[in-house]
The first five atom37 places (N, CA, C, CB, O) and aatype in JSON, in Angstrom:
{
  "aatype": [12, 0, 7, 15, 10, 0, 7, 1, 15, 7, 14, 10, 15, 0, 3, 1, 2, 1, 2, 19, 11, 18, 6, 2, 16, 18, 11, 10, 6, 14, 3, 3, 1, 13, 14, 9, 18, 6, 0, 11, 11, 9, 0, 15, 15, 19, 10, 11, 15, 2, 10, 3, 7, 11, 6, 18, 2, 11, 3, 3, 4, 5, 1, 10, 16, 9, 0, 12, 15, 3, 1, 9, 11, 5, 5, 19, 1, 0, 10, 7, 5, 0, 1, 13, 11, 9, 19, 19, 9, 19, 15, 9, 7, 5, 5, 5, 3, 16, 8, 14, 15, 12, 15, 13, 16, 15, 1, 4, 9, 17, 2, 3, 11, 10, 3, 2, 13, 0, 6, 0, 16, 13, 6, 2, 11, 8, 10, 18, 0, 19, 0, 10, 19, 18, 0, 10, 18, 16, 3],
  "atom_mask": [
    [1, 1, 1, 1, 1],
    [1, 1, 1, 1, 1],
    [1, 1, 1, 0, 1],
    [1, 1, 1, 1, 1],
    [1, 1, 1, 1, 1],
    [1, 1, 1, 1, 1],
    [1, 1, 1, 0, 1],
    [1, 1, 1, 1, 1],
    [1, 1, 1, 1, 1],
    [1, 1, 1, 0, 1],
    [1, 1, 1, 1, 1],
    [1, 1, 1, 1, 1],
    [1, 1, 1, 1, 1],
    [1, 1, 1, 1, 1],
    [1, 1, 1, 1, 1],
    [1, 1, 1, 1, 1],
    [1, 1, 1, 1, 1],
    [1, 1, 1, 1, 1],
    [1, 1, 1, 1, 1],
    [1, 1, 1, 1, 1],
    [1, 1, 1, 1, 1],
    [1, 1, 1, 1, 1],
    [1, 1, 1, 1, 1],
    [1, 1, 1, 1, 1],
    [1, 1, 1, 1, 1],
    [1, 1, 1, 1, 1],
    [1, 1, 1, 1, 1],
    [1, 1, 1, 1, 1],
    [1, 1, 1, 1, 1],
    [1, 1, 1, 1, 1],
    [1, 1, 1, 1, 1],
    [1, 1, 1, 1, 1],
    [1, 1, 1, 1, 1],
    [1, 1, 1, 1, 1],
    [1, 1, 1, 1, 1],
    [1, 1, 1, 1, 1],
    [1, 1, 1, 1, 1],
    [1, 1, 1, 1, 1],
    [1, 1, 1, 1, 1],
    [1, 1, 1, 1, 1],
    [1, 1, 1, 1, 1],
    [1, 1, 1, 1, 1],
    [1, 1, 1, 1, 1],
    [1, 1, 1, 1, 1],
    [1, 1, 1, 1, 1],
    [1, 1, 1, 1, 1],
    [1, 1, 1, 1, 1],
    [1, 1, 1, 1, 1],
    [1, 1, 1, 1, 1],
    [1, 1, 1, 1, 1],
    [1, 1, 1, 1, 1],
    [1, 1, 1, 1, 1],
    [1, 1, 1, 0, 1],
    [1, 1, 1, 1, 1],
    [1, 1, 1, 1, 1],
    [1, 1, 1, 1, 1],
    [1, 1, 1, 1, 1],
    [1, 1, 1, 1, 1],
    [1, 1, 1, 1, 1],
    [1, 1, 1, 1, 1],
    [1, 1, 1, 1, 1],
    [1, 1, 1, 1, 1],
    [1, 1, 1, 1, 1],
    [1, 1, 1, 1, 1],
    [1, 1, 1, 1, 1],
    [1, 1, 1, 1, 1],
    [1, 1, 1, 1, 1],
    [1, 1, 1, 1, 1],
    [1, 1, 1, 1, 1],
    [1, 1, 1, 1, 1],
    [1, 1, 1, 1, 1],
    [1, 1, 1, 1, 1],
    [1, 1, 1, 1, 1],
    [1, 1, 1, 1, 1],
    [1, 1, 1, 1, 1],
    [1, 1, 1, 1, 1],
    [1, 1, 1, 1, 1],
    [1, 1, 1, 1, 1],
    [1, 1, 1, 1, 1],
    [1, 1, 1, 0, 1],
    [1, 1, 1, 1, 1],
    [1, 1, 1, 1, 1],
    [1, 1, 1, 1, 1],
    [1, 1, 1, 1, 1],
    [1, 1, 1, 1, 1],
    [1, 1, 1, 1, 1],
    [1, 1, 1, 1, 1],
    [1, 1, 1, 1, 1],
    [1, 1, 1, 1, 1],
    [1, 1, 1, 1, 1],
    [1, 1, 1, 1, 1],
    [1, 1, 1, 1, 1],
    [1, 1, 1, 0, 1],
    [1, 1, 1, 1, 1],
    [1, 1, 1, 1, 1],
    [1, 1, 1, 1, 1],
    [1, 1, 1, 1, 1],
    [1, 1, 1, 1, 1],
    [1, 1, 1, 1, 1],
    [1, 1, 1, 1, 1],
    [1, 1, 1, 1, 1],
    [1, 1, 1, 1, 1],
    [1, 1, 1, 1, 1],
    [1, 1, 1, 1, 1],
    [1, 1, 1, 1, 1],
    [1, 1, 1, 1, 1],
    [1, 1, 1, 1, 1],
    [1, 1, 1, 1, 1],
    [1, 1, 1, 1, 1],
    [1, 1, 1, 1, 1],
    [1, 1, 1, 1, 1],
    [1, 1, 1, 1, 1],
    [1, 1, 1, 1, 1],
    [1, 1, 1, 1, 1],
    [1, 1, 1, 1, 1],
    [1, 1, 1, 1, 1],
    [1, 1, 1, 1, 1],
    [1, 1, 1, 1, 1],
    [1, 1, 1, 1, 1],
    [1, 1, 1, 1, 1],
    [1, 1, 1, 1, 1],
    [1, 1, 1, 1, 1],
    [1, 1, 1, 1, 1],
    [1, 1, 1, 1, 1],
    [1, 1, 1, 1, 1],
    [1, 1, 1, 1, 1],
    [1, 1, 1, 1, 1],
    [1, 1, 1, 1, 1],
    [1, 1, 1, 1, 1],
    [1, 1, 1, 1, 1],
    [1, 1, 1, 1, 1],
    [1, 1, 1, 1, 1],
    [1, 1, 1, 1, 1],
    [1, 1, 1, 1, 1],
    [1, 1, 1, 1, 1],
    [1, 1, 1, 1, 1],
    [1, 1, 1, 1, 1],
    [1, 1, 1, 1, 1],
    [1, 1, 1, 1, 1]
  ],
  "atom_positions": [
    [[80.47, 79.28, 67.39], [80.96, 80.57, 67.82], [81.98, 80.4, 68.95], [79.81, 81.46, 68.27], [83.02, 81.06, 68.95]],
    [[81.69, 79.52, 69.91], [82.61, 79.33, 71.03], [83.94, 78.75, 70.55], [81.98, 78.41, 72.07], [84.98, 79.07, 71.12]],
    [[83.92, 77.91, 69.53], [85.15, 77.32, 69.03], [86.06, 78.35, 68.39], [0.0, 0.0, 0.0], [87.28, 78.2, 68.42]],
    [[85.47, 79.4, 67.8], [86.3, 80.4, 67.15], [87.03, 81.3, 68.15], [85.46, 81.25, 66.23], [88.02, 81.93, 67.78]],
    [[86.58, 81.36, 69.4], [87.23, 82.19, 70.4], [88.29, 81.43, 71.17], [86.2, 82.74, 71.36], [89.07, 82.04, 71.91]],
    [[88.34, 80.12, 71.02], [89.24, 79.3, 71.83], [90.7, 79.61, 71.58], [88.98, 77.84, 71.57], [91.5, 79.56, 72.52]],
    [[91.08, 79.92, 70.35], [92.49, 80.14, 70.04], [92.93, 81.58, 70.2], [0.0, 0.0, 0.0], [94.1, 81.89, 69.98]],
    [[92.03, 82.46, 70.57], [92.38, 83.88, 70.66], [93.24, 84.15, 71.88], [91.13, 84.76, 70.7], [93.02, 83.57, 72.95]],
    [[94.18, 85.0, 71.71], [94.96, 85.44, 72.87], [94.91, 86.96, 72.9], [96.45, 84.91, 72.82], [95.5, 87.63, 72.06]],
    [[94.22, 87.46, 73.86], [94.08, 88.91, 74.02], [94.79, 89.35, 75.27], [0.0, 0.0, 0.0], [95.53, 88.59, 75.88]],
    [[94.56, 90.57, 75.64], [95.23, 91.1, 76.83], [94.87, 90.34, 78.11], [94.9, 92.55, 76.99], [95.7, 90.22, 79.01]],
    [[93.64, 89.85, 78.2], [93.24, 89.16, 79.43], [93.92, 87.8, 79.56], [91.73, 88.99, 79.45], [94.4, 87.45, 80.64]],
    [[93.96, 87.05, 78.47], [94.57, 85.73, 78.57], [96.09, 85.83, 78.72], [94.21, 84.88, 77.34], [96.7, 84.98, 79.36]],
    [[96.7, 86.85, 78.15], [98.15, 87.02, 78.28], [98.53, 87.36, 79.72], [98.65, 88.12, 77.32], [99.54, 86.89, 80.22]],
    [[97.71, 88.18, 80.38], [98.0, 88.55, 81.77], [97.84, 87.37, 82.7], [97.08, 89.68, 82.21], [98.58, 87.24, 83.68]],
    [[96.88, 86.51, 82.41], [96.65, 85.36, 83.27], [97.79, 84.35, 83.2], [95.35, 84.69, 82.91], [98.11, 83.71, 84.2]],
    [[98.39, 84.21, 82.04], [99.42, 83.2, 81.85], [100.81, 83.7, 82.22], [99.42, 82.74, 80.42], [101.72, 82.89, 82.41]],
    [[100.99, 84.99, 82.33], [102.31, 85.55, 82.62], [102.55, 85.53, 84.13], [102.42, 86.99, 82.06], [101.69, 85.95, 84.91]],
    [[103.7, 85.07, 84.54], [104.08, 85.05, 85.95], [104.92, 86.29, 86.21], [104.86, 83.74, 86.32], [106.1, 86.34, 85.85]],
    [[104.33, 87.29, 86.84], [105.0, 88.56, 87.06], [105.79, 88.49, 88.35], [103.98, 89.73, 87.1], [105.26, 88.09, 89.39]],
    [[107.06, 88.88, 88.28], [107.91, 88.95, 89.46], [108.35, 90.39, 89.64], [109.14, 87.99, 89.35], [108.8, 91.05, 88.7]],
    [[108.21, 90.87, 90.86], [108.59, 92.24, 91.16], [109.93, 92.25, 91.89], [107.51, 92.94, 92.01], [110.25, 91.34, 92.65]],
    [[110.7, 93.28, 91.63], [111.98, 93.44, 92.29], [111.77, 93.94, 93.72], [112.88, 94.42, 91.5], [110.82, 94.68, 93.99]],
    [[112.64, 93.53, 94.63], [112.6, 94.04, 95.98], [113.04, 95.5, 95.97], [113.5, 93.2, 96.91], [113.89, 95.9, 95.18]],
    [[112.44, 96.29, 96.87], [112.83, 97.69, 96.94], [113.92, 97.91, 97.97], [111.63, 98.55, 97.28], [114.62, 98.93, 97.93]],
    [[114.08, 96.98, 98.89], [115.07, 97.09, 99.96], [114.92, 98.4, 100.73], [116.48, 96.98, 99.38], [115.9, 98.99, 101.18]],
    [[113.69, 98.83, 100.87], [113.39, 100.06, 101.59], [113.16, 99.7, 103.04], [112.15, 100.79, 100.98], [112.21, 98.99, 103.36]],
    [[114.0, 100.19, 103.93], [113.94, 99.81, 105.33], [113.26, 100.85, 106.21], [115.31, 99.55, 105.83], [112.97, 100.57, 107.37]],
    [[113.01, 102.03, 105.67], [112.36, 103.08, 106.44], [111.31, 103.76, 105.59], [113.39, 104.11, 106.96], [111.46, 103.84, 104.37]],
    [[110.24, 104.24, 106.21], [109.19, 104.92, 105.44], [109.66, 106.3, 104.96], [107.92, 105.07, 106.29], [110.6, 106.88, 105.52]],
    [[109.0, 106.8, 103.93], [109.31, 108.14, 103.44], [108.96, 109.19, 104.49], [108.56, 108.43, 102.13], [109.71, 110.15, 104.7]],
    [[107.81, 109.01, 105.15], [107.35, 109.93, 106.18], [106.95, 109.14, 107.41], [106.17, 110.79, 105.67], [106.57, 107.97, 107.32]],
    [[107.04, 109.78, 108.56], [106.57, 109.15, 109.78], [105.05, 109.06, 109.75], [107.04, 109.92, 111.03], [104.39, 109.85, 109.07]],
    [[104.52, 108.11, 110.48], [103.07, 107.93, 110.5], [102.42, 109.13, 111.2], [102.69, 106.61, 111.21], [102.87, 109.54, 112.27]],
    [[101.36, 109.7, 110.6], [100.72, 110.91, 111.17], [99.82, 110.56, 112.36], [99.9, 111.63, 110.08], [98.61, 110.39, 112.2]],
    [[100.42, 110.47, 113.53], [99.68, 110.07, 114.74], [98.61, 111.09, 115.09], [100.64, 109.89, 115.91], [97.51, 110.7, 115.48]],
    [[98.9, 112.37, 114.98], [97.91, 113.39, 115.34], [96.66, 113.27, 114.47], [98.52, 114.79, 115.2], [95.54, 113.37, 114.98]],
    [[96.83, 113.05, 113.17], [95.68, 112.9, 112.28], [94.9, 111.62, 112.6], [96.15, 112.89, 110.82], [93.67, 111.61, 112.54]],
    [[95.62, 110.54, 112.93], [94.95, 109.28, 113.29], [94.13, 109.47, 114.57], [95.98, 108.14, 113.48], [93.03, 108.93, 114.69]],
    [[94.66, 110.22, 115.52], [93.93, 110.49, 116.76], [92.68, 111.33, 116.48], [94.84, 111.22, 117.77], [91.62, 111.07, 117.06]],
    [[92.79, 112.32, 115.6], [91.62, 113.14, 115.24], [90.55, 112.29, 114.57], [92.04, 114.29, 114.3], [89.36, 112.45, 114.84]],
    [[90.97, 111.37, 113.69], [90.01, 110.48, 113.02], [89.3, 109.61, 114.04], [90.72, 109.61, 111.97], [88.08, 109.5, 114.02]],
    [[90.06, 108.98, 114.93], [89.47, 108.1, 115.93], [88.51, 108.87, 116.84], [90.56, 107.43, 116.77], [87.42, 108.39, 117.14]],
    [[88.9, 110.06, 117.28], [88.03, 110.87, 118.14], [86.75, 111.25, 117.42], [88.76, 112.14, 118.59], [85.66, 111.2, 117.99]],
    [[86.88, 111.63, 116.16], [85.71, 112.02, 115.37], [84.73, 110.86, 115.18], [86.15, 112.55, 114.01], [83.52, 111.04, 115.3]],
    [[85.27, 109.67, 114.89], [84.41, 108.49, 114.69], [83.71, 108.11, 115.99], [85.24, 107.29, 114.15], [82.52, 107.8, 116.0]],
    [[84.45, 108.14, 117.1], [83.83, 107.82, 118.39], [82.71, 108.81, 118.71], [84.88, 107.84, 119.51], [81.62, 108.4, 119.09]],
    [[82.98, 110.09, 118.56], [81.99, 111.11, 118.89], [80.76, 111.02, 117.99], [82.6, 112.49, 118.77], [79.63, 111.09, 118.48]],
    [[80.96, 110.85, 116.7], [79.82, 110.82, 115.77], [78.94, 109.59, 115.96], [80.31, 110.88, 114.34], [77.74, 109.63, 115.69]],
    [[79.52, 108.48, 116.43], [78.75, 107.25, 116.59], [78.18, 107.07, 117.99], [79.6, 106.07, 116.25], [77.2, 106.35, 118.17]],
    [[78.77, 107.7, 118.99], [78.38, 107.43, 120.37], [77.72, 108.61, 121.08], [79.56, 107.0, 121.15], [77.17, 108.43, 122.17]],
    [[77.77, 109.78, 120.5], [77.2, 110.96, 121.15], [75.7, 110.76, 121.38], [77.47, 112.22, 120.31], [74.94, 110.56, 120.43]],
    [[75.28, 110.83, 122.63], [73.86, 110.68, 122.98], [73.38, 109.25, 123.09], [0.0, 0.0, 0.0], [72.2, 109.02, 123.36]],
    [[74.24, 108.28, 122.88], [73.85, 106.86, 122.96], [73.85, 106.37, 124.4], [74.79, 105.99, 122.1], [74.62, 106.85, 125.24]],
    [[72.99, 105.4, 124.66], [73.0, 104.7, 125.93], [73.65, 103.34, 125.72], [71.56, 104.55, 126.51], [73.67, 102.81, 124.61]],
    [[74.17, 102.78, 126.8], [74.85, 101.48, 126.7], [73.84, 100.37, 126.47], [75.69, 101.2, 127.97], [72.88, 100.22, 127.23]],
    [[74.07, 99.6, 125.43], [73.31, 98.39, 125.13], [74.33, 97.38, 124.61], [72.14, 98.66, 124.09], [75.03, 97.63, 123.63]],
    [[74.41, 96.25, 125.29], [75.45, 95.27, 124.96], [75.45, 94.89, 123.49], [75.28, 94.02, 125.81], [76.51, 94.86, 122.86]],
    [[74.29, 94.59, 122.93], [74.23, 94.15, 121.53], [74.58, 95.27, 120.56], [72.84, 93.62, 121.21], [75.31, 95.05, 119.6]],
    [[74.07, 96.47, 120.82], [74.39, 97.6, 119.95], [75.88, 97.94, 120.03], [73.56, 98.83, 120.34], [76.51, 98.25, 119.01]],
    [[76.43, 97.88, 121.22], [77.85, 98.22, 121.39], [78.75, 97.21, 120.7], [78.2, 98.31, 122.87], [79.8, 97.57, 120.18]],
    [[78.36, 95.97, 120.71], [79.15, 94.94, 120.02], [79.19, 95.23, 118.52], [78.56, 93.53, 120.29], [80.24, 95.13, 117.89]],
    [[78.05, 95.58, 117.96], [77.97, 95.92, 116.54], [78.74, 97.22, 116.25], [76.5, 96.06, 116.1], [79.43, 97.33, 115.24]],
    [[78.59, 98.19, 117.15], [79.26, 99.48, 116.95], [80.78, 99.37, 117.0], [78.8, 100.47, 118.01], [81.47, 100.05, 116.24]],
    [[81.31, 98.52, 117.88], [82.77, 98.4, 117.96], [83.35, 97.89, 116.64], [83.17, 97.46, 119.1], [84.4, 98.36, 116.2]],
    [[82.66, 96.94, 116.03], [83.13, 96.41, 114.74], [83.04, 97.49, 113.66], [82.3, 95.17, 114.33], [83.98, 97.69, 112.9]],
    [[81.9, 98.18, 113.6], [81.7, 99.2, 112.58], [82.68, 100.36, 112.76], [80.25, 99.72, 112.62], [83.25, 100.86, 111.78]],
    [[82.87, 100.8, 113.99], [83.78, 101.92, 114.23], [85.23, 101.53, 113.95], [83.65, 102.43, 115.67], [85.99, 102.34, 113.41]],
    [[85.62, 100.32, 114.31], [86.98, 99.86, 114.0], [87.24, 99.88, 112.51], [87.21, 98.44, 114.55], [88.28, 100.34, 112.05]],
    [[86.27, 99.37, 111.74], [86.42, 99.36, 110.28], [86.48, 100.78, 109.71], [85.26, 98.59, 109.63], [87.3, 101.07, 108.84]],
    [[85.62, 101.65, 110.21], [85.59, 103.03, 109.7], [86.9, 103.75, 110.02], [84.4, 103.8, 110.28], [87.45, 104.44, 109.17]],
    [[87.39, 103.6, 111.24], [88.66, 104.24, 111.62], [89.79, 103.71, 110.74], [88.98, 103.99, 113.12], [90.62, 104.47, 110.25]],
    [[89.82, 102.4, 110.55], [90.87, 101.78, 109.72], [90.83, 102.31, 108.29], [90.72, 100.25, 109.72], [91.87, 102.62, 107.72]],
    [[89.63, 102.42, 107.71], [89.51, 102.92, 106.34], [89.98, 104.37, 106.24], [88.05, 102.82, 105.86], [90.7, 104.73, 105.3]],
    [[89.58, 105.19, 107.2], [89.95, 106.61, 107.14], [91.45, 106.81, 107.4], [89.14, 107.41, 108.16], [92.06, 107.69, 106.8]],
    [[92.03, 106.0, 108.27], [93.47, 106.11, 108.52], [94.24, 105.64, 107.29], [93.89, 105.29, 109.77], [95.25, 106.24, 106.93]],
    [[93.78, 104.58, 106.65], [94.43, 104.12, 105.41], [94.35, 105.18, 104.32], [93.77, 102.82, 104.91], [95.26, 105.3, 103.5]],
    [[93.26, 105.96, 104.31], [93.09, 107.01, 103.31], [94.11, 108.14, 103.47], [91.68, 107.59, 103.39], [94.25, 108.97, 102.57]],
    [[94.81, 108.18, 104.58], [95.88, 109.18, 104.76], [97.04, 108.93, 103.8], [96.38, 109.17, 106.2], [97.87, 109.81, 103.58]],
    [[97.09, 107.71, 103.23], [98.06, 107.42, 102.18], [99.42, 106.98, 102.65], [0.0, 0.0, 0.0], [100.4, 107.12, 101.91]],
    [[99.53, 106.47, 103.84], [100.81, 105.99, 104.33], [101.02, 104.55, 103.88], [100.87, 106.1, 105.87], [100.42, 103.63, 104.42]],
    [[101.87, 104.37, 102.9], [102.14, 103.04, 102.38], [103.02, 102.26, 103.35], [102.81, 103.11, 100.99], [103.77, 102.85, 104.13]],
    [[102.92, 100.97, 103.3], [103.77, 100.04, 104.05], [103.53, 100.03, 105.56], [105.19, 100.36, 103.79], [104.36, 99.51, 106.3]],
    [[102.43, 100.59, 106.01], [102.08, 100.49, 107.42], [100.91, 99.54, 107.57], [101.74, 101.88, 108.01], [99.9, 99.67, 106.88]],
    [[101.04, 98.6, 108.47], [99.93, 97.73, 108.82], [99.16, 98.46, 109.91], [100.42, 96.29, 109.3], [99.73, 98.86, 110.93]],
    [[97.87, 98.63, 109.69], [97.02, 99.37, 110.62], [96.18, 98.38, 111.41], [96.13, 100.4, 109.88], [95.48, 97.55, 110.82]],
    [[96.24, 98.46, 112.73], [95.43, 97.62, 113.61], [94.62, 98.56, 114.48], [96.33, 96.64, 114.48], [95.18, 99.45, 115.14]],
    [[93.29, 98.37, 114.5], [92.41, 99.24, 115.27], [91.62, 98.39, 116.26], [91.46, 100.04, 114.35], [91.04, 97.37, 115.89]],
    [[91.61, 98.82, 117.51], [90.85, 98.15, 118.55], [89.95, 99.19, 119.2], [91.79, 97.47, 119.61], [90.42, 100.24, 119.64]],
    [[88.65, 98.9, 119.26], [87.69, 99.79, 119.92], [86.99, 98.99, 121.01], [86.65, 100.37, 118.89], [86.53, 97.88, 120.78]],
    [[86.93, 99.57, 122.2], [86.23, 98.95, 123.33], [85.24, 99.95, 123.9], [87.23, 98.47, 124.43], [85.53, 101.14, 124.01]],
    [[84.06, 99.44, 124.27], [83.01, 100.27, 124.87], [82.61, 99.64, 126.19], [81.78, 100.42, 123.92], [82.44, 98.43, 126.27]],
    [[82.47, 100.46, 127.21], [82.05, 99.98, 128.51], [80.91, 100.81, 129.06], [0.0, 0.0, 0.0], [80.66, 101.93, 128.59]],
    [[80.22, 100.28, 130.02], [79.08, 100.96, 130.64], [79.55, 101.8, 131.82], [78.01, 99.94, 131.09], [80.31, 101.33, 132.66]],
    [[79.07, 103.05, 131.87], [79.36, 103.9, 133.02], [78.57, 103.36, 134.22], [78.99, 105.39, 132.73], [77.39, 103.05, 134.1]],
    [[79.23, 103.27, 135.34], [78.57, 102.81, 136.56], [78.92, 103.74, 137.7], [78.98, 101.35, 136.9], [79.88, 104.51, 137.61]],
    [[78.15, 103.68, 138.76], [78.38, 104.55, 139.91], [79.7, 104.25, 140.61], [77.24, 104.42, 140.9], [80.25, 105.11, 141.3]],
    [[80.21, 103.04, 140.43], [81.44, 102.66, 141.13], [82.69, 103.16, 140.44], [81.5, 101.16, 141.26], [83.8, 102.89, 140.91]],
    [[82.55, 103.88, 139.34], [83.68, 104.42, 138.58], [84.71, 103.35, 138.23], [84.35, 105.54, 139.36], [85.82, 103.35, 138.76]],
    [[84.34, 102.44, 137.37], [85.28, 101.37, 137.02], [86.47, 101.91, 136.23], [84.57, 100.27, 136.2], [86.37, 102.94, 135.55]],
    [[87.55, 101.23, 136.33], [88.72, 101.61, 135.53], [88.97, 100.5, 134.52], [89.97, 101.85, 136.44], [88.59, 99.35, 134.71]],
    [[89.62, 100.88, 133.45], [89.92, 99.91, 132.4], [91.39, 100.04, 132.08], [89.04, 100.15, 131.12], [91.94, 101.14, 132.03]],
    [[92.02, 98.92, 131.87], [93.43, 98.91, 131.54], [93.63, 98.06, 130.29], [94.29, 98.36, 132.72], [93.09, 96.96, 130.18]],
    [[94.41, 98.57, 129.35], [94.72, 97.84, 128.13], [96.2, 97.48, 128.15], [94.36, 98.67, 126.86], [97.05, 98.31, 128.46]],
    [[96.48, 96.26, 127.81], [97.86, 95.82, 127.69], [98.01, 95.07, 126.37], [98.28, 94.92, 128.9], [97.16, 94.25, 126.01]],
    [[99.07, 95.35, 125.67], [99.32, 94.63, 124.42], [100.82, 94.4, 124.3], [98.76, 95.41, 123.18], [101.63, 95.16, 124.83]],
    [[101.16, 93.35, 123.6], [102.57, 93.03, 123.37], [102.77, 92.69, 121.91], [103.02, 91.85, 124.27], [101.96, 92.01, 121.28]],
    [[103.86, 93.18, 121.39], [104.23, 92.82, 120.02], [105.7, 93.19, 119.82], [103.31, 93.53, 118.97], [106.3, 93.88, 120.64]],
    [[106.24, 92.73, 118.74], [107.6, 93.16, 118.38], [107.47, 94.56, 117.81], [108.29, 92.16, 117.35], [106.74, 94.78, 116.85]],
    [[108.17, 95.49, 118.4], [107.94, 96.9, 118.14], [109.25, 97.58, 117.78], [107.29, 97.58, 119.36], [110.26, 97.41, 118.47]],
    [[109.24, 98.34, 116.71], [110.38, 99.16, 116.35], [110.05, 100.58, 116.79], [110.7, 99.08, 114.81], [109.25, 101.25, 116.14]],
    [[110.66, 101.05, 117.86], [110.29, 102.35, 118.42], [110.64, 103.53, 117.52], [110.95, 102.51, 119.75], [110.19, 104.65, 117.78]],
    [[111.43, 103.32, 116.5], [111.76, 104.4, 115.57], [110.73, 104.52, 114.44], [113.14, 104.16, 114.98], [110.55, 105.6, 113.89]],
    [[110.07, 103.43, 114.11], [109.16, 103.43, 112.96], [107.7, 103.2, 113.32], [109.6, 102.39, 111.98], [106.81, 103.78, 112.7]],
    [[107.44, 102.36, 114.3], [106.07, 102.01, 114.67], [105.54, 103.02, 115.68], [106.0, 100.57, 115.24], [106.31, 103.65, 116.42]],
    [[104.21, 103.17, 115.7], [103.63, 104.13, 116.61], [102.17, 103.78, 116.85], [103.76, 105.57, 116.07], [101.65, 102.84, 116.25]],
    [[101.52, 104.53, 117.73], [100.11, 104.31, 117.98], [99.44, 105.62, 118.35], [99.9, 103.26, 119.09], [100.08, 106.58, 118.78]],
    [[98.12, 105.63, 118.18], [97.3, 106.77, 118.6], [96.17, 106.22, 119.45], [96.74, 107.58, 117.37], [95.75, 105.08, 119.29]],
    [[95.69, 107.05, 120.35], [94.64, 106.63, 121.26], [93.62, 107.75, 121.37], [95.21, 106.25, 122.66], [93.98, 108.93, 121.44]],
    [[92.34, 107.38, 121.38], [91.28, 108.37, 121.54], [90.25, 107.8, 122.52], [90.61, 108.72, 120.17], [90.02, 106.59, 122.57]],
    [[89.66, 108.69, 123.3], [88.65, 108.26, 124.26], [87.38, 109.09, 124.09], [89.18, 108.38, 125.7], [87.41, 110.22, 123.59]],
    [[86.29, 108.51, 124.52], [84.99, 109.19, 124.5], [84.25, 108.79, 125.77], [84.15, 108.84, 123.21], [84.38, 107.66, 126.25]],
    [[83.49, 109.73, 126.3], [82.74, 109.45, 127.51], [81.46, 110.28, 127.51], [83.59, 109.73, 128.78], [81.48, 111.47, 127.19]],
    [[80.36, 109.65, 127.87], [79.13, 110.38, 128.13], [78.51, 109.83, 129.42], [78.14, 110.27, 126.94], [79.17, 109.09, 130.15]],
    [[77.28, 110.18, 129.69], [76.63, 109.8, 130.94], [76.42, 108.29, 131.07], [75.3, 110.49, 131.06], [76.36, 107.77, 132.19]],
    [[76.32, 107.59, 129.95], [75.95, 106.18, 129.96], [77.09, 105.22, 129.61], [74.82, 105.96, 129.01], [77.07, 104.06, 130.02]],
    [[78.08, 105.69, 128.85], [79.13, 104.78, 128.39], [80.45, 105.5, 128.22], [78.73, 104.11, 127.08], [80.52, 106.73, 128.23]],
    [[81.5, 104.72, 128.06], [82.82, 105.24, 127.73], [83.4, 104.35, 126.64], [83.76, 105.3, 128.99], [83.04, 103.18, 126.52]],
    [[84.3, 104.9, 125.87], [84.9, 104.13, 124.77], [86.37, 104.52, 124.62], [84.14, 104.35, 123.44], [86.76, 105.65, 124.88]],
    [[87.15, 103.55, 124.18], [88.57, 103.75, 123.91], [88.87, 103.18, 122.53], [89.48, 103.08, 125.01], [88.48, 102.05, 122.22]],
    [[89.55, 103.95, 121.7], [89.99, 103.48, 120.39], [91.51, 103.53, 120.35], [89.36, 104.34, 119.23], [92.11, 104.56, 120.65]],
    [[92.12, 102.43, 119.99], [93.58, 102.34, 119.84], [93.89, 102.07, 118.37], [94.18, 101.22, 120.76], [93.34, 101.15, 117.77]],
    [[94.78, 102.86, 117.81], [95.2, 102.71, 116.42], [96.69, 102.43, 116.43], [94.85, 103.99, 115.55], [97.48, 103.28, 116.83]],
    [[97.08, 101.24, 115.99], [98.48, 100.86, 115.92], [98.94, 100.95, 114.46], [98.71, 99.43, 116.5], [98.25, 100.48, 113.56]],
    [[100.1, 101.55, 114.25], [100.69, 101.64, 112.91], [102.04, 100.93, 112.95], [100.84, 103.13, 112.44], [102.98, 101.42, 113.58]],
    [[102.13, 99.8, 112.29], [103.34, 98.98, 112.29], [103.95, 99.0, 110.9], [103.03, 97.52, 112.74], [103.3, 98.6, 109.93]],
    [[105.19, 99.45, 110.81], [105.85, 99.54, 109.5], [106.25, 98.15, 109.03], [107.07, 100.46, 109.57], [106.88, 97.39, 109.76]],
    [[105.9, 97.85, 107.81], [106.27, 96.57, 107.21], [107.13, 96.85, 105.99], [105.02, 95.73, 106.82], [106.72, 97.59, 105.1]],
    [[108.32, 96.27, 105.96], [109.2, 96.5, 104.81], [109.12, 95.39, 103.82], [110.62, 96.66, 105.25], [109.8, 95.43, 102.8]]
  ]
}
């Protein structure tokens, strides 16, 4: 039985053997600007739904930052903006009596006409969180 299938060429074997080449689109700008307001709403919603009423715990927060980053990234991608690379960074810190401050600095090659970012914050009695969503256009 196996020998009789060896010479068959069906749609699956034809696709595997064919080397498909796509034409360049030479598209240098996106059809629409990245929806920063919607990305900010998504990030705020994810932070609030995951952190509301939570107390700071180092191990839980480490797990939560990864989960929230992934969820924000998935929901922002669902907005349907093609050709944007989405980078999400979530940080959680413990509220203290000394009122600590946090500063974020990042560097990259940036096209100020096409690339953009959104930022959302959350704060309760025990912790604070910052979510940064970077949208970088890739042609």
